[in-house]
C-alpha positions in Angstrom: 25.3 -49.8 -41.6 27.9 -47.6 -40.0 29.5 -48.1 -36.6 29.6 -44.8 -34.7 32.6 -44.8 -32.2 33.0 -42.7 -29.2 36.3 -42.6 -27.2 34.3 -42.1 -24.0 32.2 -45.2 -24.6 31.6 -47.2 -21.3 28.4 -49.1 -21.9 27.3 -52.5 -22.7 26.1 -51.6 -26.2 27.3 -50.2 -29.4 25.6 -47.4 -31.5 25.1 -48.2 -35.1 23.8 -45.8 -37.7 21.6 -47.4 -40.2 18.1 -48.2 -41.3 15.1 -50.4 -40.1 16.3 -53.2 -42.4 19.6 -53.2 -40.5 17.8 -53.7 -37.2 16.0 -56.7 -38.9 19.2 -58.2 -40.2 21.0 -57.9 -36.8 17.9 -59.5 -35.1 17.8 -62.2 -37.7 21.4 -63.0 -36.8 20.6 -63.3 -33.1 22.0 -59.9 -32.1 19.5 -57.9 -30.0 18.9 -54.5 -31.6 16.6 -51.6 -31.1 15.9 -48.3 -32.8 16.9 -45.4 -30.6 16.5 -42.6 -33.1 14.6 -43.0 -36.3 15.8 -40.6 -38.9 14.1 -40.1 -42.4 16.6 -38.9 -45.1 15.2 -37.1 -48.0 17.1 -36.1 -51.2 15.3 -32.9 -51.6 13.7 -30.0 -49.6 10.0 -29.8 -50.0 8.7 -26.9 -51.9 8.3 -23.7 -49.8 11.2 -24.5 -47.4 14.7 -23.0 -47.8 17.5 -25.5 -48.1 19.9 -25.4 -45.0 22.7 -23.8 -47.0 20.2 -21.1 -48.3 18.9 -20.4 -44.8 22.4 -20.0 -43.3 23.5 -17.9 -46.1 20.5 -15.5 -45.3 21.4 -15.5 -41.7 25.1 -14.8 -42.3 24.2 -12.0 -44.7 21.8 -10.5 -42.2 24.5 -10.5 -39.4 27.2 -9.3 -41.8 25.0 -6.4 -42.8 24.2 -5.4 -39.2 27.3 -6.1 -37.2 26.6 -3.4 -34.7 23.3 -5.0 -33.5 23.6 -8.7 -34.6 26.0 -11.6 -33.6 26.0 -15.2 -34.9 27.3 -17.8 -32.6 27.3 -21.6 -31.8 25.5 -22.7 -28.6 26.2 -26.4 -29.0 26.0 -29.4 -31.3 23.1 -31.6 -32.3 23.0 -34.9 -30.4 22.7 -37.3 -33.4 24.8 -35.7 -36.2 26.9 -33.4 -34.1 26.1 -30.4 -36.4 26.4 -26.8 -35.0 23.4 -25.3 -33.4 23.4 -21.5 -34.1 22.0 -18.6 -32.4 21.7 -14.9 -33.3 21.8 -12.3 -30.6 20.1 -9.0 -31.6 20.9 -6.1 -29.2 21.8 -2.5 -29.1 25.0 -3.7 -27.2 25.6 -7.0 -29.0 29.0 -7.6 -27.4 27.8 -7.0 -23.8 25.9 -9.2 -21.5 23.4 -6.9 -19.8 20.8 -7.4 -17.1 17.8 -6.7 -19.3 14.8 -8.7 -20.5 15.4 -11.4 -23.1 13.3 -13.2 -25.7 14.0 -16.6 -27.3 12.5 -17.4 -30.7 13.0 -21.2 -31.6 12.3 -22.6 -35.0 13.5 -25.5 -37.2 12.3 -28.2 -35.1 9.6 -31.0 -35.8 6.3 -31.3 -34.2 7.1 -34.5 -32.3 10.4 -33.1 -30.9 10.4 -32.3 -27.2 10.7 -28.5 -27.7 7.5 -28.6 -29.7 5.6 -30.1 -26.8 6.6 -27.6 -24.1 
């Protein structure tokens, strides 16, 4: 188990990163516990899917090869692991915000995640 600390913490609970067995152990010791986010960790990427590093290298190479029309930037951080969430803007004027139609393509989420249900 790993205690996750937050300097802005003002609640009546603590967040612990761990496994289901850790919840069972806390409960056995009389400490109320609940699974808030269940995460499966796998050591390998299934066949047919690029590893995260390969995907990011591909995106960075695409942007570097087309700097006049493509720009990579961070739009936030993931809630659970605080990893950067990247976006790529593709436009004839990539460094300008223009009042023109936009399209948003999303990928990389799981079927049960909220964005997959909208």
